[in-house]
C-alpha positions as CSV (number, residue, x, y, z in Angstrom):
1,M,0.0,0.0,0.0
2,S,2.9,2.4,0.6
3,I,4.0,2.3,-3.1
4,I,0.4,3.0,-4.3
5,G,0.1,5.8,-1.8
6,T,3.4,7.3,-2.9
7,L,2.3,7.1,-6.6
8,I,-1.0,8.9,-5.9
9,I,0.7,11.6,-3.8
10,G,3.4,11.9,-6.4
11,L,1.0,12.6,-9.3
12,V,-0.7,15.3,-7.4
13,V,2.6,16.7,-6.1
14,G,4.0,16.8,-9.7
15,I,1.1,19.0,-10.8
16,I,1.5,21.3,-7.8
17,A,5.2,21.6,-8.3
18,K,4.6,22.6,-11.9
19,F,2.3,25.4,-10.7
20,L,4.7,26.5,-8.0
21,M,7.5,26.7,-10.5
22,P,6.1,28.3,-13.6
23,G,8.1,28.9,-16.7
24,R,9.3,27.1,-19.7
25,D,10.0,23.4,-19.1
26,P,11.8,21.1,-21.6
27,G,9.0,18.6,-20.8
28,G,5.3,18.8,-20.5
29,L,2.8,18.2,-17.7
30,I,3.1,14.4,-17.9
31,L,6.9,14.6,-17.4
32,T,6.4,17.0,-14.5
33,A,3.9,14.5,-13.0
34,L,6.5,11.7,-13.4
35,L,9.1,14.0,-11.7
36,G,6.5,14.5,-8.9
37,I,6.3,10.7,-8.5
38,A,10.0,10.5,-8.3
39,G,10.1,13.3,-5.8
40,A,7.6,11.5,-3.6
41,F,9.8,8.4,-3.7
42,V,12.9,10.4,-2.9
43,A,11.0,12.1,0.0
44,H,9.7,8.7,1.2
45,Y,13.1,7.1,1.3
46,I,14.8,10.1,2.9
47,G,12.0,10.3,5.4
48,Q,12.4,6.6,6.3
49,A,16.1,7.0,6.7
50,A,15.6,10.0,8.9
51,G,13.0,8.2,11.0
52,W,10.1,10.5,9.9
53,Y,8.0,7.7,8.3
54,G,7.5,4.1,9.0
55,P,8.0,1.3,6.5
56,N,4.3,1.3,5.5
57,Q,3.7,5.1,5.5
58,P,3.7,7.1,2.3
59,A,5.7,10.3,2.1
60,G,4.2,13.4,3.6
61,F,2.6,15.9,1.2
62,I,5.0,18.8,2.0
63,A,8.1,16.6,1.8
64,S,6.9,15.3,-1.5
65,V,6.4,18.8,-2.9
66,I,9.9,19.7,-1.8
67,G,11.3,16.6,-3.4
68,A,9.5,17.2,-6.6
69,I,10.6,20.9,-6.8
70,V,14.3,19.8,-6.2
71,L,14.0,17.2,-9.0
72,L,12.3,19.8,-11.3
73,V,15.1,22.3,-10.7
74,L,17.7,19.6,-11.5
75,Y,15.8,18.6,-14.6
76,R,15.6,22.2,-15.8
77,L,19.3,22.7,-15.2
78,I,20.3,19.6,-17.1
79,F,17.8,19.8,-20.0
80,R,17.6,23.5,-20.6
81,P,16.2,24.6,-24.0
82,G,19.0,25.9,-26.2
83,R,21.7,24.2,-24.2
84,R,24.0,21.8,-26.1
85,I,25.2,18.6,-24.4
């Protein structure tokens, strides 16, 4: 149940992170939702390591938003439009 909870929170968080960080993204809304899911997983595992969440608890909403925003910032830095790799 913790993985399903993390997925559901991650989808919502990805959309909220997109609205909190407006601007041009190299990806669309679906990619941002996937980054939100990844941010929720990052927040979940960091929270478990810090002792904030138990093994069957999904990540908290605010921690997931912070995780998604961090991943979105990293994604924007790496895949900036007009940047050559």
